[in-house]
Backbone as ProteinMPNN parsed JSONL, in Angstrom:
{"seq_chain_A": "MEVIVYNSKGEDTGKKVTLPEEVFGIEPNQHAIYLDVKQYLANQRQGTHKAKERAENAHSTRKLKKQKGTGGARAGSAKSPVFIGGGTIFGPRPRDYSFKLNKKVKALARQSAYAVKAKAEKISVIDSIALEAPRTKDYIQFLSDLNVTGKKTLLILPDVNTNVVLSSRNVQKAKVTTASQVNTYDLMNADQLLISEDALSTIQTLFDK", "coords_chain_A": {"N_chain_A": [[6.947, -41.21, -45.257], [5.934, -43.789, -43.238], [3.484, -44.61, -40.861], [2.097, -46.444, -38.073], [-1.363, -47.312, -37.779], [-3.525, -46.734, -35.068], [-6.214, -47.984, -33.057], [-8.949, -46.585, -31.111], [-8.459, -47.769, -28.7], [-5.849, -48.083, -28.437], [-4.781, -50.131, -29.803], [-2.977, -51.926, -32.381], [-4.063, -51.635, -35.597], [-3.255, -52.946, -37.786], [-3.037, -51.632, -40.043], [-1.243, -49.236, -42.06], [-0.322, -45.834, -42.681], [0.779, -43.464, -45.045], [2.471, -40.55, -44.298], [1.829, -37.314, -45.707], [4.316, -36.272, -47.836], [4.844, -33.673, -48.676], [4.09, -32.124, -46.527], [4.788, -33.319, -44.058], [7.405, -34.078, -44.607], [9.233, -32.074, -45.226], [12.119, -29.912, -45.073], [12.513, -28.472, -41.941], [11.814, -25.08, -41.282], [13.243, -23.193, -39.079], [13.244, -20.548, -38.381], [10.815, -19.517, -39.389], [9.1, -20.944, -37.749], [9.748, -19.75, -35.307], [8.907, -17.096, -35.672], [6.171, -17.451, -36.071], [5.312, -18.551, -33.66], [6.108, -16.519, -31.927], [4.372, -14.527, -32.712], [1.887, -15.609, -32.042], [2.119, -15.762, -29.226], [2.446, -13.072, -28.67], [0.003, -12.12, -29.44], [-1.57, -13.017, -27.422], [-1.203, -11.311, -25.329], [-2.599, -8.814, -23.318], [-1.89, -6.154, -23.068], [-2.599, -4.059, -21.336], [-1.236, -2.826, -19.402], [-0.228, -0.266, -17.114], [1.355, 2.597, -15.728], [1.163, 5.311, -13.395], [2.158, 8.437, -14.517], [4.086, 11.488, -14.068], [2.298, 13.686, -14.629], [-0.109, 12.518, -14.041], [-0.322, 11.957, -11.394], [-1.731, 12.155, -8.225], [-1.141, 14.633, -6.507], [-0.365, 17.627, -4.707], [0.595, 20.616, -6.393], [2.163, 22.494, -5.274], [5.081, 24.294, -4.416], [7.573, 22.612, -2.629], [9.602, 23.591, -0.828], [11.609, 26.491, -0.245], [13.503, 27.878, -2.904], [16.235, 28.396, -2.6], [18.892, 28.296, -0.136], [18.467, 26.241, 1.682], [20.277, 24.236, 1.752], [19.895, 21.81, 0.607], [18.915, 19.827, -2.313], [17.188, 21.397, -5.072], [13.624, 21.483, -4.96], [10.518, 20.922, -6.38], [7.437, 20.214, -7.241], [5.534, 17.622, -5.436], [4.947, 15.635, -7.074], [7.146, 14.879, -8.401], [9.37, 12.417, -9.785], [11.495, 11.734, -8.141], [10.713, 11.57, -5.538], [9.103, 9.566, -3.01], [6.115, 8.112, -3.836], [5.807, 9.722, -5.945], [5.498, 10.433, -9.514], [5.95, 7.794, -12.001], [8.864, 7.192, -13.845], [9.183, 6.832, -17.278], [7.338, 4.715, -17.295], [5.311, 1.712, -17.92], [3.037, 1.802, -20.72], [-0.308, 1.501, -22.045], [-0.48, -0.711, -24.782], [-0.491, -2.223, -28.156], [0.5, -5.375, -28.844], [0.501, -7.012, -31.017], [1.541, -8.141, -34.331], [2.067, -8.083, -37.864], [2.042, -11.002, -39.96], [2.964, -12.717, -42.779], [0.753, -14.789, -44.731], [1.842, -16.949, -46.069], [4.249, -17.373, -44.71], [3.272, -18.21, -42.235], [1.945, -20.517, -42.955], [4.204, -22.044, -43.786], [5.415, -22.25, -41.393], [3.646, -23.876, -39.906], [3.825, -26.242, -41.436], [6.486, -26.84, -41.068], [6.515, -27.272, -38.299], [4.944, -29.661, -38.159], [6.678, -31.296, -39.524], [8.974, -31.348, -37.8], [7.913, -32.726, -35.672], [7.328, -35.164, -36.922], [9.927, -36.041, -37.687], [10.989, -36.48, -35.195], [9.499, -38.604, -34.429], [7.081, -38.317, -33.033], [4.376, -38.581, -33.601], [1.219, -40.024, -33.682], [-1.151, -41.921, -35.315], [-4.668, -42.157, -35.335], [-7.347, -44.286, -35.975], [-10.065, -43.652, -35.522], [-12.067, -41.729, -33.196], [-14.665, -42.121, -31.031], [-16.94, -40.924, -28.787], [-19.64, -41.707, -26.761], [-20.87, -39.966, -25.056], [-20.18, -36.917, -23.278], [-17.548, -37.512, -21.266], [-15.147, -37.201, -18.94], [-13.624, -39.311, -17.769], [-13.662, -41.248, -19.747], [-12.0, -40.077, -21.762], [-9.607, -39.937, -20.462], [-9.048, -42.632, -20.153], [-8.763, -43.233, -22.867], [-6.378, -41.83, -23.472], [-4.717, -43.223, -21.727], [-4.725, -45.828, -22.847], [-3.233, -45.32, -25.09], [-0.828, -44.913, -24.089], [0.091, -42.325, -23.329], [-0.379, -40.874, -21.161], [0.03, -38.215, -18.868], [1.624, -36.843, -20.6], [2.001, -33.945, -22.719], [-0.556, -33.614, -24.864], [-1.895, -33.335, -28.214], [-4.754, -33.622, -29.783], [-5.807, -33.993, -33.053], [-8.499, -33.46, -35.041], [-10.76, -33.999, -37.893], [-13.12, -32.525, -37.974], [-15.102, -30.52, -35.695], [-15.841, -32.24, -32.771], [-18.083, -32.47, -30.429], [-18.504, -34.085, -28.106], [-15.936, -35.154, -27.691], [-14.358, -32.906, -27.352], [-15.569, -31.749, -24.977], [-15.07, -33.79, -23.205], [-12.349, -33.783, -22.977], [-11.752, -31.375, -21.901], [-11.312, -30.983, -19.172], [-9.014, -32.28, -18.554], [-5.685, -32.323, -17.684], [-2.945, -30.979, -19.533], [-3.93, -31.9, -21.979], [-5.185, -31.285, -25.185], [-7.585, -30.504, -27.678], [-8.181, -30.075, -31.075], [-9.046, -28.878, -34.401], [-8.116, -29.861, -37.837], [-8.076, -27.583, -39.431], [-7.934, -25.475, -37.666], [-5.629, -25.687, -36.139], [-2.576, -24.495, -34.658], [0.808, -23.211, -34.888], [2.079, -22.907, -32.403], [0.675, -24.672, -30.601], [1.259, -27.094, -31.908], [4.087, -27.262, -31.596], [4.264, -27.105, -28.844], [3.219, -29.473, -27.884], [3.859, -32.746, -26.617], [3.198, -35.112, -27.827], [1.656, -35.778, -30.915], [-1.629, -36.597, -31.717], [-3.166, -37.74, -34.379], [-6.174, -37.831, -36.175], [-7.061, -40.289, -38.577], [-8.775, -39.451, -40.655], [-8.238, -36.724, -40.599], [-5.791, -36.361, -41.756], [-6.032, -36.173, -44.501], [-7.397, -33.79, -44.655], [-5.523, -32.05, -43.692], [-3.558, -32.284, -45.623], [-4.99, -31.178, -47.822], [-5.327, -28.511, -47.024], [-2.822, -27.524, -47.251], [-2.384, -27.716, -49.897], [-3.624, -25.742, -51.16]], "CA_chain_A": [[7.149, -41.831, -43.97], [4.834, -44.627, -42.873], [3.199, -44.794, -39.432], [1.091, -47.422, -37.698], [-2.646, -46.732, -37.387], [-4.06, -47.407, -33.907], [-7.631, -47.687, -32.79], [-9.139, -45.702, -29.859], [-8.041, -48.542, -27.478], [-4.411, -48.146, -28.479], [-4.398, -51.402, -30.48], [-2.498, -51.855, -33.747], [-5.171, -52.067, -36.533], [-2.72, -53.695, -38.921], [-2.909, -50.642, -41.219], [-0.216, -48.153, -42.059], [-0.625, -44.752, -43.568], [1.95, -42.61, -45.398], [2.285, -39.146, -44.039], [2.156, -36.569, -46.908], [5.693, -35.795, -47.868], [4.925, -32.268, -48.835], [3.817, -31.485, -45.257], [5.6, -33.919, -42.966], [8.743, -34.495, -45.012], [10.043, -30.901, -45.615], [13.162, -29.491, -44.122], [11.834, -27.473, -41.125], [12.318, -23.759, -41.276], [13.161, -22.865, -37.683], [12.929, -19.113, -38.212], [9.392, -19.338, -39.577], [8.406, -21.425, -36.491], [10.012, -18.842, -34.274], [8.113, -15.898, -35.929], [4.776, -17.682, -35.828], [5.129, -18.721, -32.184], [6.272, -15.222, -31.338], [3.175, -13.787, -32.999], [0.813, -16.207, -31.273], [2.29, -15.336, -27.853], [2.253, -11.636, -28.609], [-1.471, -11.905, -29.588], [-2.172, -13.382, -26.109], [-0.953, -10.234, -24.332], [-3.721, -7.84, -23.3], [-1.303, -4.83, -23.254], [-3.341, -3.045, -20.581], [-0.319, -2.329, -18.348], [-0.176, 1.202, -17.052], [1.77, 3.175, -14.467], [0.921, 6.732, -13.411], [3.279, 9.271, -14.728], [4.101, 12.719, -13.296], [1.112, 14.461, -14.891], [-1.397, 11.82, -13.621], [-0.218, 11.673, -10.019], [-2.659, 12.993, -7.383], [-0.404, 15.362, -5.479], [-0.399, 19.099, -4.843], [1.66, 21.093, -7.244], [2.804, 23.59, -4.582], [6.555, 24.113, -4.222], [7.732, 21.999, -1.295], [10.396, 24.369, 0.032], [12.114, 27.564, -0.993], [14.44, 27.483, -3.915], [17.631, 28.479, -2.184], [19.209, 28.539, 1.305], [18.162, 25.047, 2.561], [21.388, 23.358, 1.739], [19.578, 20.615, -0.111], [18.619, 20.002, -3.72], [15.98, 22.026, -5.424], [12.488, 20.631, -5.046], [9.326, 21.591, -6.82], [6.183, 19.436, -6.876], [5.625, 16.296, -4.868], [4.779, 14.658, -8.157], [8.453, 14.583, -8.989], [9.724, 11.059, -9.685], [12.518, 11.469, -7.16], [10.067, 11.399, -4.222], [8.196, 8.449, -2.822], [4.733, 8.475, -4.178], [5.809, 10.546, -7.097], [5.17, 9.765, -10.769], [6.909, 6.832, -12.572], [9.63, 7.641, -15.03], [9.146, 5.875, -18.409], [6.521, 3.564, -16.927], [4.568, 1.037, -19.056], [1.769, 2.448, -21.198], [-1.084, 0.533, -22.869], [-0.059, -0.82, -26.228], [-0.979, -3.45, -28.926], [1.748, -6.18, -29.172], [0.302, -7.827, -32.228], [2.227, -7.682, -35.549], [1.574, -8.779, -39.105], [2.901, -12.056, -40.516], [2.43, -13.148, -44.057], [0.117, -16.082, -44.721], [2.819, -18.06, -46.604], [5.159, -17.684, -43.637], [2.505, -18.973, -41.229], [1.769, -21.856, -43.546], [5.444, -22.735, -43.8], [5.712, -22.59, -39.971], [2.901, -25.072, -39.502], [4.425, -27.424, -42.148], [7.768, -27.137, -40.403], [6.182, -27.89, -36.962], [4.549, -31.023, -38.466], [7.965, -31.986, -39.95], [9.713, -31.51, -36.608], [7.286, -33.85, -34.883], [7.481, -36.404, -37.687], [11.323, -36.437, -37.553], [11.12, -36.887, -33.8], [8.574, -39.74, -34.283], [6.076, -37.899, -32.049], [3.095, -38.538, -34.186], [0.45, -41.22, -33.676], [-2.413, -41.824, -36.146], [-5.807, -42.926, -34.769], [-8.351, -44.534, -37.061], [-11.272, -42.842, -35.227], [-12.429, -41.765, -31.766], [-16.095, -41.776, -30.901], [-17.399, -40.988, -27.462], [-21.11, -41.629, -26.744], [-21.289, -38.851, -24.221], [-18.989, -36.19, -22.771], [-17.161, -38.089, -20.034], [-13.718, -37.043, -18.707], [-13.054, -40.626, -17.527], [-13.498, -41.967, -21.057], [-10.918, -39.486, -22.483], [-8.433, -40.307, -19.736], [-8.88, -43.966, -20.523], [-8.275, -43.219, -24.243], [-4.968, -41.47, -23.374], [-3.896, -44.308, -21.092], [-4.569, -46.907, -23.77], [-2.22, -44.95, -26.111], [0.455, -44.74, -23.342], [0.498, -40.931, -23.403], [-0.82, -40.253, -19.912], [1.024, -37.35, -18.316], [2.342, -36.1, -21.586], [1.219, -32.915, -23.358], [-0.981, -34.233, -26.14], [-2.72, -32.484, -29.07], [-5.503, -34.432, -30.697], [-6.236, -33.204, -34.267], [-9.69, -34.041, -35.696], [-11.097, -33.347, -39.112], [-14.19, -31.54, -37.668], [-15.403, -30.367, -34.274], [-16.538, -33.402, -32.155], [-18.511, -31.872, -29.15], [-18.269, -35.008, -26.951], [-14.468, -35.32, -27.465], [-13.935, -31.599, -26.775], [-16.035, -31.626, -23.652], [-14.448, -34.883, -22.402], [-10.974, -33.49, -22.757], [-11.509, -29.996, -21.361], [-10.879, -30.924, -17.736], [-7.792, -33.127, -18.47], [-4.492, -31.515, -17.718], [-1.971, -31.217, -20.63], [-4.624, -32.448, -23.106], [-5.856, -30.289, -25.966], [-8.254, -31.009, -28.858], [-8.429, -29.061, -32.102], [-9.314, -29.432, -35.773], [-7.015, -29.643, -38.718], [-8.11, -26.243, -39.991], [-7.709, -24.455, -36.561], [-4.394, -25.916, -35.378], [-1.576, -23.433, -34.863], [2.24, -23.691, -34.677], [2.429, -22.99, -31.015], [0.151, -25.914, -30.147], [2.046, -28.187, -32.485], [5.468, -27.364, -31.05], [4.09, -27.309, -27.367], [2.786, -30.834, -27.555], [4.871, -33.877, -26.575], [2.751, -36.142, -28.763], [0.48, -35.445, -31.735], [-2.559, -37.643, -31.975], [-3.897, -37.243, -35.549], [-7.158, -38.691, -36.728], [-6.761, -40.683, -39.986], [-9.53, -38.567, -41.594], [-7.686, -35.41, -40.53], [-4.603, -36.324, -42.545], [-6.386, -35.735, -45.809], [-7.76, -32.453, -44.472], [-4.233, -31.3, -43.477], [-2.984, -32.189, -46.902], [-5.786, -30.29, -48.665], [-5.119, -27.148, -46.566], [-1.584, -27.037, -47.805], [-2.405, -27.833, -51.373], [-4.227, -24.5, -51.703]], "C_chain_A": [[5.832, -42.513, -43.53], [4.696, -44.747, -41.33], [2.018, -45.8, -39.21], [-0.274, -46.662, -37.362], [-3.184, -47.51, -36.207], [-5.579, -47.131, -33.765], [-7.774, -46.928, -31.496], [-8.729, -46.439, -28.656], [-6.513, -48.731, -27.482], [-3.942, -49.42, -29.142], [-3.937, -51.209, -31.901], [-3.606, -52.41, -34.639], [-4.611, -52.879, -37.617], [-2.562, -52.833, -40.118], [-1.742, -49.802, -40.995], [-0.603, -47.078, -43.035], [0.672, -43.987, -43.818], [1.647, -41.182, -45.101], [2.665, -38.301, -45.273], [3.518, -35.948, -46.865], [5.843, -34.294, -47.997], [4.619, -31.477, -47.579], [4.757, -31.967, -44.187], [7.079, -34.179, -43.328], [9.598, -33.293, -45.418], [11.137, -30.67, -44.613], [12.621, -28.347, -43.297], [12.577, -26.176, -41.177], [12.153, -23.207, -39.844], [12.785, -21.35, -37.489], [11.411, -18.832, -38.426], [8.581, -19.827, -38.356], [8.559, -20.41, -35.412], [9.029, -17.552, -34.429], [6.58, -16.19, -35.671], [4.426, -17.924, -34.351], [5.151, -17.361, -31.474], [4.969, -14.4, -31.51], [1.993, -14.288, -32.171], [0.941, -15.706, -29.807], [2.049, -13.875, -27.703], [0.717, -11.325, -28.637], [-2.179, -12.244, -28.266], [-2.11, -12.282, -25.131], [-2.059, -9.211, -24.461], [-3.135, -6.43, -23.486], [-1.975, -3.746, -22.485], [-2.451, -2.497, -19.448], [-0.236, -0.809, -18.362], [0.35, 1.662, -15.738], [1.54, 4.715, -14.553], [2.127, 7.543, -13.559], [3.081, 10.606, -13.99], [2.768, 13.531, -13.455], [-0.113, 13.851, -14.36], [-1.402, 11.577, -12.122], [-1.035, 12.632, -9.216], [-1.901, 13.56, -6.195], [-0.624, 16.838, -5.722], [0.784, 19.462, -5.725], [2.452, 22.224, -6.572], [4.327, 23.301, -4.431], [6.764, 23.67, -2.767], [8.567, 22.863, -0.307], [10.991, 25.469, -0.822], [13.259, 27.139, -1.919], [15.879, 27.397, -3.422], [17.76, 28.607, -0.647], [18.933, 27.327, 2.155], [19.31, 24.121, 2.688], [21.175, 22.056, 1.012], [19.236, 20.894, -1.55], [17.302, 20.74, -3.921], [14.801, 21.101, -5.404], [11.228, 21.422, -5.418], [8.125, 20.854, -6.332], [6.478, 18.104, -6.215], [5.378, 15.184, -5.909], [6.083, 14.176, -8.784], [8.845, 13.132, -8.844], [10.768, 10.742, -8.613], [11.977, 11.279, -5.741], [9.233, 10.126, -4.205], [6.784, 8.881, -3.061], [4.667, 9.37, -5.374], [5.508, 9.737, -8.375], [6.33, 8.743, -11.133], [7.575, 7.341, -13.75], [9.606, 6.519, -16.092], [8.436, 4.592, -17.995], [5.823, 2.905, -18.142], [3.26, 1.788, -19.439], [1.003, 1.356, -21.978], [-0.59, 0.523, -24.365], [-0.472, -2.189, -26.785], [0.357, -4.144, -29.269], [1.63, -6.971, -30.439], [1.143, -7.257, -33.422], [1.843, -8.605, -36.73], [2.579, -9.894, -39.502], [2.217, -12.578, -41.705], [1.834, -14.512, -43.973], [0.964, -17.223, -45.094], [3.823, -18.419, -45.496], [4.486, -18.541, -42.573], [2.236, -20.405, -41.691], [3.043, -22.685, -43.472], [5.797, -23.13, -42.32], [4.944, -23.78, -39.532], [3.472, -26.37, -40.201], [5.724, -27.794, -41.419], [7.519, -27.743, -39.056], [5.762, -29.327, -37.18], [5.791, -31.847, -38.731], [8.84, -32.262, -38.769], [9.199, -32.641, -35.776], [7.444, -35.182, -35.608], [8.904, -36.97, -37.545], [11.661, -37.033, -36.142], [10.319, -38.086, -33.459], [7.596, -39.473, -33.044], [4.644, -37.803, -32.641], [2.415, -39.97, -34.185], [-0.838, -40.969, -34.465], [-3.482, -42.734, -35.557], [-6.848, -43.067, -35.843], [-9.632, -43.691, -36.824], [-11.409, -42.763, -33.658], [-13.878, -41.223, -31.651], [-16.52, -41.967, -29.437], [-18.939, -40.733, -27.411], [-21.622, -40.436, -25.982], [-20.076, -38.159, -23.693], [-18.597, -36.653, -21.35], [-15.63, -37.987, -19.939], [-13.043, -38.409, -18.516], [-12.753, -41.385, -18.743], [-12.269, -41.435, -21.803], [-9.637, -39.892, -21.772], [-8.045, -41.742, -20.026], [-8.255, -44.027, -21.938], [-6.746, -42.815, -24.273], [-4.072, -42.629, -22.768], [-3.705, -45.489, -22.043], [-3.458, -46.635, -24.849], [-0.859, -44.653, -25.426], [0.969, -43.244, -23.405], [0.068, -40.157, -22.142], [0.336, -39.447, -19.26], [1.772, -36.57, -19.316], [1.407, -34.978, -22.136], [0.773, -33.437, -24.674], [-1.898, -33.216, -26.925], [-3.396, -33.458, -30.024], [-6.13, -33.591, -31.861], [-7.326, -34.0, -34.943], [-9.959, -33.388, -36.945], [-12.202, -32.297, -38.879], [-14.349, -31.475, -36.136], [-16.233, -31.566, -33.754], [-16.822, -32.937, -30.707], [-18.126, -32.788, -27.999], [-16.825, -35.147, -26.624], [-13.944, -34.068, -26.85], [-14.289, -31.461, -25.386], [-15.319, -32.658, -22.673], [-13.022, -34.533, -22.08], [-10.681, -32.218, -21.974], [-11.029, -29.923, -19.985], [-9.607, -31.827, -17.525], [-6.567, -32.281, -18.671], [-3.557, -31.964, -18.876], [-2.621, -31.857, -21.838], [-5.344, -31.359, -23.912], [-6.408, -30.962, -27.233], [-8.495, -29.911, -29.858], [-8.753, -29.67, -33.428], [-8.154, -29.121, -36.674], [-6.937, -28.225, -39.328], [-7.871, -25.183, -38.948], [-6.41, -24.656, -35.852], [-3.375, -24.822, -35.678], [-0.179, -23.926, -34.533], [2.54, -23.794, -33.25], [1.979, -24.259, -30.404], [0.873, -27.103, -30.632], [3.392, -28.402, -31.771], [5.297, -27.593, -29.492], [3.804, -28.763, -26.954], [3.899, -31.828, -27.555], [4.565, -34.928, -27.574], [1.59, -35.59, -29.6], [-0.352, -36.669, -31.987], [-3.455, -37.181, -33.17], [-4.925, -38.274, -36.023], [-6.842, -39.065, -38.166], [-7.526, -39.822, -40.987], [-8.886, -37.148, -41.607], [-6.488, -35.297, -41.378], [-4.905, -35.756, -43.898], [-6.764, -34.261, -45.774], [-6.47, -31.598, -44.411], [-3.564, -31.233, -44.82], [-3.672, -31.211, -47.824], [-5.531, -28.854, -48.333], [-3.852, -26.622, -47.206], [-1.432, -27.064, -49.318], [-2.986, -26.597, -52.005], [-3.162, -23.483, -52.126]], "O_chain_A": [[4.777, -41.882, -43.466], [5.679, -44.957, -40.619], [1.119, -45.952, -40.037], [-0.294, -45.581, -36.775], [-3.307, -48.734, -36.255], [-6.109, -46.158, -34.302], [-6.769, -46.655, -30.84], [-8.636, -45.815, -27.599], [-5.963, -49.444, -26.643], [-2.761, -49.751, -29.035], [-4.497, -50.355, -32.588], [-4.038, -53.547, -34.448], [-5.38, -53.488, -38.361], [-2.0, -53.264, -41.125], [-1.275, -49.651, -39.866], [-1.152, -47.365, -44.099], [1.533, -43.875, -42.946], [0.661, -40.64, -45.599], [3.728, -38.536, -45.847], [3.837, -35.183, -45.956], [6.808, -33.702, -47.513], [4.858, -30.27, -47.548], [5.426, -31.19, -43.506], [7.895, -34.464, -42.452], [10.681, -33.53, -45.951], [11.1, -31.149, -43.48], [12.284, -27.311, -43.872], [13.806, -26.145, -41.126], [11.057, -22.806, -39.453], [12.097, -20.982, -36.537], [10.82, -18.011, -37.724], [7.562, -19.249, -37.979], [7.62, -20.191, -34.647], [8.455, -17.057, -33.458], [5.837, -15.353, -35.158], [3.357, -17.533, -33.881], [4.358, -17.085, -30.575], [4.532, -13.693, -30.602], [1.2, -13.497, -31.662], [-0.053, -15.271, -29.225], [1.491, -13.451, -26.691], [0.232, -10.415, -27.965], [-3.297, -11.78, -28.038], [-2.879, -12.275, -24.169], [-2.414, -8.791, -25.562], [-3.831, -5.569, -24.023], [-1.947, -2.593, -22.915], [-2.946, -1.746, -18.608], [-0.183, -0.161, -19.407], [-0.122, 1.2, -14.7], [1.697, 5.325, -15.611], [3.074, 7.371, -12.793], [2.043, 10.829, -13.368], [2.213, 13.995, -12.459], [-1.117, 14.549, -14.213], [-2.38, 11.043, -11.6], [-1.033, 13.829, -9.503], [-1.988, 13.073, -5.068], [-1.023, 17.248, -6.812], [1.793, 18.762, -5.804], [3.307, 22.843, -7.205], [4.739, 22.145, -4.332], [6.223, 24.252, -1.827], [8.287, 22.875, 0.892], [10.889, 25.391, -2.046], [13.897, 26.113, -1.686], [16.63, 26.482, -3.761], [16.806, 28.991, 0.03], [19.178, 27.416, 3.358], [19.358, 23.301, 3.605], [22.11, 21.282, 0.808], [19.256, 22.045, -1.985], [16.42, 20.716, -3.063], [14.965, 19.955, -5.822], [10.933, 22.461, -4.827], [7.821, 20.863, -5.14], [7.547, 17.525, -6.413], [5.572, 13.996, -5.655], [6.123, 13.226, -9.566], [8.642, 12.618, -7.744], [10.907, 9.584, -8.22], [12.715, 10.87, -4.845], [8.73, 9.672, -5.233], [6.325, 9.899, -2.541], [3.575, 9.752, -5.795], [5.294, 8.526, -8.321], [7.46, 8.834, -10.653], [6.917, 7.898, -14.628], [9.979, 5.383, -15.799], [8.897, 3.497, -18.319], [5.764, 3.476, -19.23], [2.527, 2.307, -18.596], [1.603, 0.414, -22.497], [-0.35, 1.537, -25.02], [-0.752, -3.142, -26.058], [1.226, -3.551, -29.909], [2.616, -7.556, -30.888], [1.406, -6.056, -33.492], [1.368, -9.729, -36.561], [3.793, -9.728, -39.385], [1.02, -12.861, -41.674], [2.335, -15.348, -43.222], [0.858, -18.32, -44.546], [4.207, -19.578, -45.342], [5.081, -19.495, -42.073], [2.297, -21.357, -40.913], [3.001, -23.87, -43.143], [6.384, -24.18, -42.061], [5.493, -24.643, -38.847], [3.564, -27.43, -39.581], [5.995, -28.974, -41.196], [8.242, -28.662, -38.67], [6.206, -30.182, -36.414], [5.935, -32.959, -38.223], [9.428, -33.342, -38.71], [9.973, -33.43, -35.234], [7.67, -36.213, -34.974], [9.096, -38.165, -37.322], [12.485, -37.934, -35.983], [10.404, -38.581, -32.335], [7.379, -40.333, -32.19], [3.83, -37.002, -32.183], [3.004, -40.951, -34.638], [-1.508, -39.949, -34.299], [-3.246, -43.917, -35.31], [-7.194, -42.108, -36.534], [-10.199, -43.11, -37.75], [-10.919, -43.631, -32.935], [-14.234, -40.123, -32.075], [-16.454, -43.082, -28.919], [-19.45, -39.736, -27.921], [-22.72, -39.951, -26.256], [-19.005, -38.765, -23.658], [-19.217, -36.252, -20.365], [-14.906, -38.591, -20.73], [-11.966, -38.628, -19.072], [-11.746, -42.087, -18.827], [-11.55, -42.22, -22.42], [-8.646, -40.173, -22.446], [-6.859, -42.056, -20.137], [-7.319, -44.795, -22.166], [-5.958, -43.403, -25.014], [-2.957, -42.931, -23.196], [-2.634, -46.096, -22.053], [-2.859, -47.552, -25.411], [0.1, -44.217, -26.062], [2.171, -43.006, -23.521], [0.154, -38.93, -22.095], [1.456, -39.94, -19.126], [2.524, -35.674, -18.933], [0.185, -35.07, -22.024], [1.602, -33.693, -25.547], [-2.565, -32.373, -26.326], [-2.776, -34.034, -30.918], [-6.867, -32.63, -31.638], [-7.083, -35.125, -35.379], [-9.463, -32.28, -37.15], [-12.198, -31.264, -39.549], [-13.786, -32.288, -35.403], [-17.286, -31.842, -34.33], [-15.935, -32.992, -29.855], [-17.503, -32.35, -27.032], [-16.46, -35.249, -25.453], [-13.154, -34.132, -25.909], [-13.43, -31.087, -24.587], [-15.04, -32.365, -21.51], [-12.511, -34.929, -21.033], [-9.581, -31.995, -21.468], [-10.398, -28.939, -19.599], [-9.217, -32.073, -16.384], [-6.418, -31.605, -19.689], [-3.408, -33.155, -19.149], [-1.885, -32.344, -22.696], [-6.071, -30.565, -23.315], [-5.786, -31.868, -27.788], [-9.001, -28.859, -29.467], [-8.733, -30.893, -33.561], [-7.318, -28.268, -36.375], [-5.859, -27.749, -39.687], [-7.616, -24.039, -39.324], [-6.083, -23.837, -34.993], [-3.313, -24.294, -36.788], [-0.033, -24.993, -33.936], [3.236, -24.733, -32.866], [2.774, -24.92, -29.735], [1.098, -28.047, -29.875], [3.773, -29.515, -31.407], [6.161, -28.241, -28.901], [4.107, -29.196, -25.843], [4.794, -31.77, -28.399], [5.457, -35.575, -28.123], [0.654, -35.004, -29.057], [0.172, -37.69, -32.432], [-4.359, -36.362, -33.003], [-4.593, -39.439, -36.244], [-6.386, -38.205, -38.92], [-6.998, -39.493, -42.05], [-9.019, -36.452, -42.614], [-6.143, -34.17, -41.733], [-4.138, -34.943, -44.415], [-6.498, -33.537, -46.734], [-6.389, -30.54, -45.035], [-3.023, -30.179, -45.154], [-2.999, -30.477, -48.548], [-5.51, -28.018, -49.236], [-3.778, -25.474, -47.643], [-0.495, -26.519, -49.902], [-2.878, -26.396, -53.215], [-3.498, -22.397, -52.598]]}, "name": "protein", "num_of_chains": 1, "seq": "MEVIVYNSKGEDTGKKVTLPEEVFGIEPNQHAIYLDVKQYLANQRQGTHKAKERAENAHSTRKLKKQKGTGGARAGSAKSPVFIGGGTIFGPRPRDYSFKLNKKVKALARQSAYAVKAKAEKISVIDSIALEAPRTKDYIQFLSDLNVTGKKTLLILPDVNTNVVLSSRNVQKAKVTTASQVNTYDLMNADQLLISEDALSTIQTLFDK"}
């Protein structure tokens, strides 16, 4: 699949690049994408939720009323879950939501995510982006020139570019990452992928391993 290469001003450079078929041309595996996204979101959870159960409730344990003769139900401690202020029945406890996923499944998920975006023609290739200083205004102009303002964009670079990262950090719906750090969730969450031309070879190398 061939795509046009744009410069940082959104102009057609006259060049075209072929997206690696073994990455962008595969048949997407939707279940692998689902598992990888599920793992990513599970890993974001702190799992620190906690409700006080009967044994942890700060109430007296004295018997509230005599066992028989009141005409009402038996009542023991005020900690009982049937009373207001009593313990919570089967409340949430702290837990770890993370789970293991094989490396090959995660790699397949990323390949599939790239393929989904390629089929939907949601990939733009940029020859390079160089910002002299970290300026949010410059990055907003960069997105405007590419006609992606207001869209969720993911810019994929070959290496960390501090000026670009800092310039994009305060822009809504814009994210910058490197080819080696990109994850399936970010790929699927983006409306448009902006891939640096140099990053394409890095992406191919990662999947050749």
